[in-house]
C-alpha positions as CSV (number, residue, x, y, z in Angstrom):
1,M,-42.5,11.8,-9.7
2,A,-43.2,8.3,-10.9
3,T,-46.8,7.1,-10.7
4,D,-45.9,4.3,-8.2
5,S,-44.4,6.9,-5.7
6,P,-46.2,7.8,-2.5
7,S,-48.2,10.9,-3.4
8,S,-47.5,12.6,-0.1
9,V,-43.7,12.6,-0.4
10,A,-42.3,16.1,-0.2
11,F,-38.8,17.5,-0.6
12,R,-37.1,20.2,1.4
13,L,-33.6,21.4,2.4
14,S,-32.1,19.4,5.2
15,T,-31.0,21.0,8.4
16,P,-28.5,20.3,11.1
17,E,-31.3,19.1,13.3
18,D,-32.2,16.4,10.7
19,K,-28.8,14.6,11.2
20,D,-30.0,11.7,13.4
21,A,-33.0,11.0,11.3
22,V,-31.0,11.1,8.1
23,L,-28.4,8.8,9.5
24,S,-31.2,6.3,10.4
25,I,-32.6,6.2,6.9
26,H,-30.7,3.0,5.9
27,G,-28.6,0.6,7.8
28,N,-26.3,-0.6,5.1
29,V,-25.0,2.1,2.8
30,Y,-21.8,1.5,0.8
31,E,-21.2,-1.9,2.5
32,G,-20.1,-0.3,5.8
33,R,-18.0,2.5,4.1
34,D,-20.7,5.1,4.6
35,Y,-19.1,8.5,4.8
36,L,-22.2,10.5,5.6
37,P,-21.8,10.3,9.4
38,A,-18.4,12.0,9.0
39,Y,-19.6,14.5,6.3
40,Y,-23.1,15.5,7.3
41,D,-22.0,18.6,9.4
42,K,-19.6,19.6,6.6
43,F,-22.3,19.4,4.0
44,M,-24.4,21.8,6.2
45,E,-21.5,24.2,6.3
46,C,-20.2,24.0,2.7
47,A,-21.4,26.9,0.5
48,M,-21.0,24.7,-2.6
49,T,-23.4,22.0,-1.2
50,K,-27.1,21.9,-0.8
51,S,-28.7,18.9,0.9
52,Y,-32.2,17.7,0.6
53,V,-34.5,15.3,2.4
54,A,-37.6,13.4,1.2
55,V,-40.3,13.4,3.8
56,L,-43.3,11.0,4.0
57,D,-45.9,11.2,6.7
58,G,-43.6,13.3,8.8
59,E,-40.7,10.8,8.5
60,I,-37.5,11.5,6.6
61,V,-37.2,8.7,4.1
62,G,-34.5,10.0,1.7
63,F,-31.4,12.2,1.5
64,C,-29.3,13.7,-1.3
65,A,-26.4,16.2,-1.1
66,S,-25.8,18.2,-4.2
67,L,-22.3,19.6,-4.8
68,L,-21.6,22.2,-7.4
69,V,-18.2,22.0,-9.3
70,D,-16.9,23.4,-12.6
71,S,-18.0,27.0,-11.7
72,G,-21.4,25.8,-10.8
73,K,-22.1,24.1,-14.1
74,T,-21.9,20.5,-12.9
75,C,-24.0,19.0,-10.1
76,V,-22.5,16.0,-8.3
77,S,-24.9,13.9,-6.1
78,R,-23.3,12.7,-2.8
79,A,-24.4,10.2,-0.1
80,S,-27.8,9.7,-1.7
81,R,-30.1,7.1,-0.1
82,V,-33.7,6.2,0.6
83,S,-35.4,4.1,3.3
84,P,-36.4,0.5,2.5
85,R,-39.9,1.8,3.1
86,V,-39.9,3.6,-0.2
87,A,-37.3,1.6,-2.2
88,S,-38.2,0.9,-5.8
89,K,-41.0,3.4,-5.7
90,G,-39.3,6.2,-7.6
91,V,-38.5,8.3,-4.6
92,Y,-34.7,8.0,-5.1
93,T,-34.8,9.1,-8.7
94,A,-37.3,11.9,-7.9
95,L,-35.2,13.2,-5.0
96,K,-32.0,13.4,-7.1
97,A,-33.9,15.1,-9.9
98,H,-35.2,17.6,-7.4
99,A,-31.7,18.3,-6.1
100,Y,-30.4,18.7,-9.7
101,A,-33.3,21.0,-10.7
102,Q,-32.6,23.2,-7.7
103,S,-28.9,23.4,-8.3
104,G,-29.0,25.5,-11.4
105,A,-26.3,23.4,-13.1
106,I,-26.4,22.4,-16.8
107,R,-25.2,18.9,-16.3
108,Q,-25.1,16.2,-13.6
109,T,-22.5,13.6,-12.8
110,S,-23.0,10.1,-11.3
111,V,-20.2,8.0,-9.8
112,V,-21.2,4.4,-9.4
113,V,-19.6,0.9,-9.0
114,D,-19.9,-2.2,-11.0
115,A,-21.5,-4.3,-8.2
116,N,-24.5,-1.9,-8.4
117,Q,-26.8,-3.9,-10.5
118,A,-28.9,-0.8,-11.4
119,V,-25.9,0.3,-13.6
120,L,-26.5,-2.7,-15.9
121,K,-30.1,-1.7,-16.6
122,P,-30.8,0.1,-19.9
123,T,-33.0,2.6,-18.0
124,F,-30.0,3.8,-16.0
125,Q,-27.8,4.5,-19.0
126,V,-30.5,6.4,-21.0
127,N,-29.3,9.9,-21.7
128,K,-26.0,9.2,-19.8
129,K,-22.5,9.2,-21.2
130,L,-19.8,7.0,-19.7
131,I,-16.9,9.4,-19.0
132,L,-14.3,7.0,-17.4
133,T,-13.7,3.7,-15.8
134,H,-11.2,3.2,-13.0
135,L,-10.1,0.0,-11.3
136,M,-10.4,-0.4,-7.5
137,T,-8.3,-2.6,-5.2
138,R,-9.2,-3.0,-1.5
139,Y,-7.0,-3.5,1.5
140,V,-8.2,-3.9,5.1
141,F,-5.6,-3.5,7.9
142,D,-4.6,-1.8,11.1
143,A,-2.0,0.8,10.2
144,A,-0.5,0.7,13.7
145,Q,1.0,-2.6,12.8
146,L,2.8,-1.3,9.7
147,T,6.3,-1.1,11.0
148,S,7.8,-1.3,7.6
149,L,6.8,2.2,6.8
150,D,9.8,3.6,8.6
151,V,12.3,2.0,6.3
152,C,11.1,3.9,3.2
153,P,12.3,7.5,3.4
154,S,10.3,9.6,1.0
155,Q,11.0,13.3,1.8
156,G,12.4,15.0,-1.3
157,V,11.2,12.2,-3.6
158,V,7.5,13.0,-2.9
159,N,6.2,16.4,-1.8
160,T,2.8,18.0,-1.2
161,P,1.7,20.0,-4.3
162,N,0.7,23.6,-3.8
163,Q,-2.1,25.2,-5.8
164,S,0.3,26.5,-8.4
165,A,1.5,22.9,-9.1
166,L,-2.0,21.6,-9.2
167,L,-3.0,24.3,-11.7
168,R,0.0,23.4,-13.9
169,Y,-1.0,19.7,-13.8
170,L,-4.6,20.5,-14.9
171,T,-3.8,23.1,-17.5
172,T,-0.5,22.1,-19.1
173,P,-1.5,19.8,-22.0
174,A,1.5,17.5,-22.0
175,V,1.2,16.9,-18.2
176,S,-2.6,16.8,-18.1
177,N,-2.8,14.3,-21.0
178,Y,-0.3,12.1,-19.1
179,L,-2.0,12.3,-15.7
180,F,-5.6,12.5,-16.7
181,P,-6.2,10.8,-20.1
182,D,-10.0,10.8,-19.6
183,D,-10.0,14.7,-19.2
184,R,-11.2,14.3,-15.6
185,I,-9.7,14.1,-12.1
186,V,-11.6,12.3,-9.4
187,V,-10.8,13.0,-5.8
188,D,-12.8,11.5,-3.0
189,W,-15.3,10.2,-5.6
190,I,-15.9,13.7,-6.9
191,P,-15.2,14.1,-10.7
192,F,-13.7,17.5,-11.8
193,R,-13.1,18.8,-15.2
194,L,-9.6,20.1,-15.8
195,K,-10.5,23.7,-15.1
196,P,-8.5,26.3,-13.0
197,E,-11.5,27.1,-10.9
198,N,-11.6,23.5,-9.6
199,V,-8.1,23.6,-8.1
200,P,-9.1,24.9,-4.7
201,L,-11.8,22.2,-4.5
202,L,-9.5,19.2,-5.0
203,T,-8.6,19.2,-1.3
204,W,-11.5,21.2,0.1
205,S,-11.5,21.9,3.8
206,G,-14.7,19.8,4.3
207,S,-12.7,16.6,3.8
208,N,-9.6,15.2,5.4
209,C,-7.8,15.0,2.1
210,A,-4.1,15.3,1.2
211,G,-2.2,15.1,-2.1
212,F,1.4,14.0,-2.9
213,T,3.4,14.5,-6.1
214,S,6.5,13.3,-7.7
215,V,5.7,15.0,-11.0
216,P,8.8,17.0,-12.0
217,E,8.9,20.7,-13.0
218,G,8.3,21.5,-16.6
219,E,6.3,19.7,-19.2
220,S,8.0,16.3,-18.9
221,P,5.1,13.7,-18.4
222,S,6.5,11.5,-15.6
223,G,6.1,10.9,-11.9
224,L,2.8,10.3,-10.0
225,L,0.1,12.5,-8.4
226,S,-1.9,10.8,-5.6
227,F,-4.6,11.8,-3.1
228,D,-6.1,10.2,0.0
229,T,-9.2,11.0,1.9
230,I,-9.5,9.5,5.4
231,F,-12.8,9.4,7.4
232,K,-14.6,7.5,10.1
233,S,-16.9,4.8,8.7
234,I,-19.1,2.0,10.1
235,D,-17.4,-1.3,9.4
236,P,-14.5,-1.2,9.7
237,P,-14.3,2.0,11.8
238,Y,-12.1,3.9,9.4
239,A,-12.0,4.2,5.6
240,C,-9.6,5.8,3.1
241,N,-10.0,6.5,-0.6
242,M,-6.7,6.7,-2.5
243,E,-6.5,7.9,-6.1
244,I,-3.2,7.6,-8.1
245,Y,-2.6,9.4,-11.4
246,G,0.1,8.8,-13.9
247,T,1.8,5.5,-15.0
248,D,5.4,6.1,-14.1
249,I,5.8,3.6,-11.2
250,T,9.3,4.7,-10.2
251,T,8.1,6.6,-7.2
252,L,5.1,4.4,-6.3
253,K,6.5,3.0,-3.1
254,H,7.3,6.4,-1.8
255,H,3.8,7.6,-2.5
256,L,2.3,4.6,-0.8
257,A,4.6,5.1,2.2
258,F,3.4,8.7,2.6
259,H,-0.3,7.7,2.4
260,L,0.1,4.7,4.8
261,R,1.9,6.9,7.3
262,R,-1.0,9.4,7.2
263,I,-3.5,6.5,7.8
264,R,-1.3,5.4,10.7
265,E,-1.4,8.9,12.2
266,L,-5.1,9.6,11.7
267,T,-6.7,6.2,12.5
268,N,-7.0,4.1,15.6
269,G,-8.2,0.7,14.4
270,P,-8.9,-1.3,11.2
271,T,-9.1,0.7,8.0
272,S,-10.7,-0.1,4.7
273,L,-8.5,1.3,2.0
274,L,-9.7,1.6,-1.6
275,V,-6.9,2.3,-4.2
276,I,-8.3,3.7,-7.4
277,V,-6.3,3.8,-10.6
278,H,-6.7,4.1,-14.4
279,P,-6.9,0.8,-16.3
280,G,-3.5,1.6,-17.9
281,F,-1.8,1.5,-14.5
282,N,0.6,-1.4,-13.8
283,H,-1.9,-3.2,-11.4
284,S,0.4,-6.2,-10.7
285,Y,3.2,-3.8,-9.6
286,L,0.8,-2.0,-7.4
287,K,-0.1,-5.2,-5.6
288,K,3.5,-6.2,-5.4
289,T,4.4,-2.9,-3.8
290,F,1.7,-3.2,-1.2
291,R,3.0,-6.7,-0.3
292,E,6.3,-5.0,0.5
293,F,4.4,-3.2,3.3
294,G,2.8,-6.5,4.4
295,L,-0.6,-5.9,2.8
296,E,-2.6,-8.2,0.6
297,T,-5.7,-7.4,-1.4
298,E,-9.1,-8.3,0.0
299,L,-12.2,-8.6,-2.2
300,W,-14.9,-6.0,-1.5
301,R,-18.0,-8.2,-1.6
302,S,-21.6,-7.1,-1.4
303,K,-23.1,-8.0,2.0
304,V,-26.5,-8.4,0.4
305,N,-25.2,-10.6,-2.4
306,P,-21.6,-12.0,-1.7
307,S,-21.3,-13.2,-5.3
308,L,-21.0,-9.6,-6.3
309,C,-17.6,-7.8,-5.9
310,Y,-16.8,-4.1,-6.2
311,S,-13.9,-3.7,-8.6
312,K,-14.6,-0.8,-10.9
313,Q,-15.6,2.8,-10.5
314,F,-17.7,4.5,-13.3
315,V,-18.3,8.1,-14.0
316,F,-21.4,9.0,-16.0
317,E,-22.6,12.4,-17.1
318,S,-25.9,13.6,-18.4
């Protein structure tokens, strides 16, 4: 641990009984889109996830969930945080290092955003490789008011992919190169290598995740593959992460209609929707299509420093 860290900080596995203390660690995580309240119990139950807390003088001051993917070879840190009491004292770094060391993985992945000023520091990028950059667009709305969804029939154009279809997308070179040019698929902020063993994890039962496809049979690289994950957050009360893969925008409106209908069915109030796409996607057409549903983009500003906006997602690997 860094020399400026409190010498009495200890790390241990978190328990279901730690939930209230963990959720009280920090009052502003992910600018109101904190998913840990909705995911904590699922982390406790998930065989692929080990969660750890940092304890100082009997008080829980840090948390980190460690998820194993790629047949246990990659460790993905989730919902990591420390109390302001120990901020900038090395506890955050030490806690994540402890979780990684305990995981048995041979590599670790970090998913960060551009408004995180730590990403710009040379110390952050030491021994890290930038794997991909995705663009993020934010919409805030109450889905109950989206009456235009009912005028866009999508059944037959867009379907739910089964595991056989997902396996084909990940392992058929012509299709995977089209959908995933960075050799990774990110769902609910979890990066996966294009490995058959990851297929069951893409929509794991611990998250309220659904996928939709308009990718045709065979090796023809066209259509889209999209996912959404919906969860209760803090401000606004609901949040959704939507990832879109592919560049053929012919069926984009049908995909969006499916996802927006799901949001309408599963939420009961304002929702913060993040749409995440590859830089090569037609971003102007994406915004135009959302306008057809009555939705306009809304900048995702930092509450601590409103001059900073979240617009890019980075995946680093070390």
